[in-house]
N, C-alpha and C positions, 0 to 999 in steps of 0.2 A: 365119364366122370374126369379121366386124365384131360382129354381136349378141354373140357370146361375150365380145369385148373389152369391149363396152359393159357386159355383165351384170357382168364382173369388176370393172369401174370403180367400177359402182353399189354393189357389195359391199364394196370398199375404203372408198369414201366414207361409206357406213353404219356401218362398223366405226370410221371415225375420229370419226364424230360421237357413236356409242352408247357407245365405251368410257369415254371421259373422264365421261359421264353416270352410269356404272355405279360408276366409282371415285369420283367426287363423292358418291355416294349412300352409299356404303359408309362415307364418312368423316363424313357429316353425318347419318346415321341416317334418311335421305329414302325408303329402300325400302318401298314400299307393301306388299308381301307379308310383310315382317316386321312392320310395324306393325299388320297384321290380327291378328297372333298375340297382340299384347300387350293384357292385359286388367288393368287398374289396380286394380280393386277385388279381382280373384281373386288376383293376384300380391301384394296387401298382405297379404292373410290368411296366404299361405305365407311372407311376411317375417317375420309376427310368429310364427308357429311356429317359424322358423329361429332366432328371437332366443331362444326359451325353450329349444329343444331344444340349440343351441350353449353356451347359459350353463349349463345342468345338466351337459352331458357334459364341459365344460371344469372346472367346479367339481369334479365327482368324480375326473375325471384328476388334477388338481393337489392335491387333498387324500388321494388314496388311499396314497402313500408314509406320510404321517403315521401311518396305522393301523399302522405297524411296532410302536409300543408295545404294541397289543392283538394283532395277528398276527403269529405267529412267523415266516412266510415273508416279511414285508414288513419285517422289522428290517434296518437298514443293516448289522449284522455277520454276517448269514445269507449263505450261497452262494447262496440263490435270489435275493435282492436284486441280487447282480451280474448274473444273468440277466434280470431286470427291467430294470435300467438298461442293459443291452446292447441289449435290445428297442427302449427308448425311445430309445436313441442312433441306433439305426439308423433309426426314424422321424424323428428330426431331419435326419439325413442324407439321406434319401430326401426329404425336405421341400424341401430346399436344392438338391439335384441334379434331381430329376425335376418338382417343382412350380413351385418361385419362379424358379429359373434359366431356364427353358426360358420361362416366361412373360415373364420381362424380356427376353430375346432377341426375342420376337414383339412387344414392344411398341416396343423401340427400333430396329426395322428395319421398322417398320409403313409401308406406302406413304402413308398420310396425313402422314407427316413430310417434311421437305426432303430433298433429295440431300446438301446438304452442310450440316452435317459430320456428320449420324446415319449415311449410308451408306457415308463414306470412311474412319470409324474403328470399331473394334469397342469401342463404350461400355460394353456390358454386361460384357465379361470385364473391362474395365480396373477398373471400380467397383467389381465383385466382388473382383479381386485387392488393390486398394487398401483395401476394406473389411476383408478378412481381416488384413492386414498392420497396419492400424490397431487392430484387436482385438487382435492379438498383442503391440502396443506398449502398449497400456491394460492389458492383462493382466501384462505383464513389469514395467512401471513400478509397478503398483498391487500387486503382490506383493512387489517388493522394499522399497516404502516403507514397507509393514505389517510386514514382517520386521526391517526397520531400527529400526522404531519400538518393536517387541517386544524385540528383543536389547538397546537401548539401557537398556530397563529392567530387564533381567536380572540385571545385577550385584548389584541391591539385592535381588532376591528371593534370591540366591545367600547373601547374608550373614545373611538372616534365616533360611534353611534351615540354614547351618552353626551358627547360635547354638543352634537348637533342637534339634540333634544328629538323633536317630534317631525323634523324634517323628512325622514324616512319612514313613514306608516306603512299599513299593510302587514303583509305576512314576512317582509324582510327582518322585522324585528323577531318573530317567531325563530327563525333559524338562527340569528345571532345570539339569542339569549337563551337557547333552548337549554342549553348544559348548566347555565346558573338558576334555572328555575324560574325564568321571567315569561310572561307572555304577554308582549304589547301589540297593539294593532289589531289585525284581522283573526279572527277566531275559527278560522277555516281548520278542519281537523286536518292533521300532518299528512295522512294517508292519501288526502285528494290533491296534496301540492306536486305530488309525482316527482319526477327526477329533478327538479330545481333545486332540492337540496344536496349541497356538495356531497355528503355521504352517499347519498343514493346514486349520483353521478359517477363517483368512484366505483361502486358496486356494479352498476350497470356496464362501466368500460372493462373491467375487469372479467366480467360474465362473457361480453362479446369477443374479446381478446382469446380468452382460454377455449372458448367454443369454436371460434374458426381454427384454432391450432387443430382440435380433435377432427374436424371437418377436412382439414386441407390433407391431413395424413392420409385419411380414408380416401379422399378423392384423387390423389397422385396414384395410389395403389390401384384403384378402379381402373384409372385411365392407362397405366402401364399394361395391366391384365389385357384390356381391350386392344392395346395398340399391339401387342405380340400375337394376338389371335389372327390365324390366317384363314378361318372357316366364314365364308360368308352367311352361313345358316346360323352360326352363333353371334355375329355382329349385328345383323339387321335387328332382331327383337331388343338389343342392348340398347339401340339408338334412342327408341321411344322410351324405354324402361329407364335409361339413364337421365334422359332430358327431363322427365317428370321429377325424378329423383333430385337432380340439382336445382329444379324450380321450387320445390318445396323445402328443401334445405336452406335455399337462398333465401325464403320467406322467413324463416325461424331466424336465420342471422340477421337479415335485414332488419327485423324489428328490434332485436337487441341493440344494432348499431344505431337505429333511429332514437332509441331510448337514452342512449350514451351521450348522446349529442356532441360526437367528436367534431373536430373542425373539418372544414370541406376537403382538405387536402387527405387527412387521416381516413374519413370515410371513403374517398375515391380510392385510396390505398388498399383499404380493408376488401373492398367491393371487386375490386379488379383482381386480387389475390386470391378471392374465393372463386371467381367468374374463371379465371385462367388455369388452375390447378389441375383440373381433369382434362382439358386439351393439351396442356403441356404434358400431363403423364401420356396421354395418347401418342403424342409425336416423339417421346422418349421410346415408348415401347415399339413405334414402327421402325425407329433406329437402331433397337436392340432385338429385333425379330430375329435376325439371322443368327445372332449368338446366345439370346436369352431362352433358357428352357424351363418352363413353368414347374415342371416337376422335377428339377434337379434339387438335391438337397439345400444347398445355398439360398436357393430362390424362395423355396418353401419356408425355411426357418426365418429369413427376413420378412417375408410377407404375412406368415402367422403371427410373428412377434408384433409387428407394426398394427396389424388389424387388431389384434388382441389389445394393445394400447389404447387404440382408438376407439374402440366399444367401451373400455372403461371410461374414457374421457367423455363420449357422448350419452352413456346412460346416467353418468353423476350429473353432467349439465343438466339434462332434459328433466330428470326427477327433483334436483334439488334446486338449481339456480332459476329455472323457467316455471315448472310446475308447481312447487311447493310456495315459492315466493308469491306468485299469482291466486292461486286457490286458498292460500292463507290469508290474503290481503283482506282487510276491513270491509274494503268497498265491495268486494265480492261475497265475502260472508254475509252483509246485511242486504242482498239482492238476491231472492231466490231464482228469478228469472234469468240473471246473467249468469248464476251458478250452474242450471240446468244447461244453459248454450253452451257455457265453457266445457263441461262434462261431456256434451254430444259432439262438440268440435274436437276434443281431445281423442273420442273413439274412432272419429271420422277419419282423422290425420293418421293415426295408426293403422286402422283398417287398410285405408288407400295405400300406405307405405308396404304393408304386410303382403297385400294382393301382388306388389310389384315384384315380389321375392320369386314369384313363379318364372320370371323371365330374367332377372338381374339380381 
């Protein structure tokens, strides 16, 4: 019994000594077994390959909807485009719920952070909620501001049209006189006119800009995380997963940019900003790899906060501005076949992105 008690005491003492060392090693990257797997020269080659692959995939994805002028299936007025947008919205929704939010939870509840305040309050959910509310406020205020700006100019347009009589037939009169209760010319239902209505254009432009903000924040963090990694075993599966990730996200953003009908320069700037963010993040990560410690308290708090905010933006945009806007559209409500196709596309997009969570 005495020897048994002594043995138990020794085991307890050993655990008390070893456990803090294990935790410390996890937080300061001092684990020798993990260090042996790191190969800086080999991982650098994979990082360069990742920059090229992700840049190409993102560029193709964000540019694809612009082919609508040449490919009928990708035309914004085509039913197939509704299904493509539903697929892309599913990708963005799954990115927020399955990729970004769980990562933010893990980061802000890390054992490397202090008990107070990080373990006593659910900062991840709170930041994501406030981010979604903030996005809704920006969305609402910006839309109402541009609508007031447009309608304040409208009476002048009405006088010009009335003087010119019937020279401007068709649905131009519908847009010009809509607020005054008139309907001249074409009897085409308003929901079929698409984004030619200035208020619709304003809406699509705000949506595309806010959505890009959420995606860009998330993409930079992903890039820095990959760039600071020194394990080829970690980087290899991330190359394929993040390439698909950027391609699908690019399709969703590209669809919004296409509907917003920006000028050529604005479209090019937005497409380049999206395509370059993850590669730039990787290059920043490569430069910081000698001094950046992913499990340091500062890095964890910054990464977790930005991921939480990004998740809130992406979830709000996917549910409210992309899915609700299209799924409640009278055009889809009156077409059962289109409705079924859009729902299946949504599930397929969310499912594909959820599966990628096993690698990235």
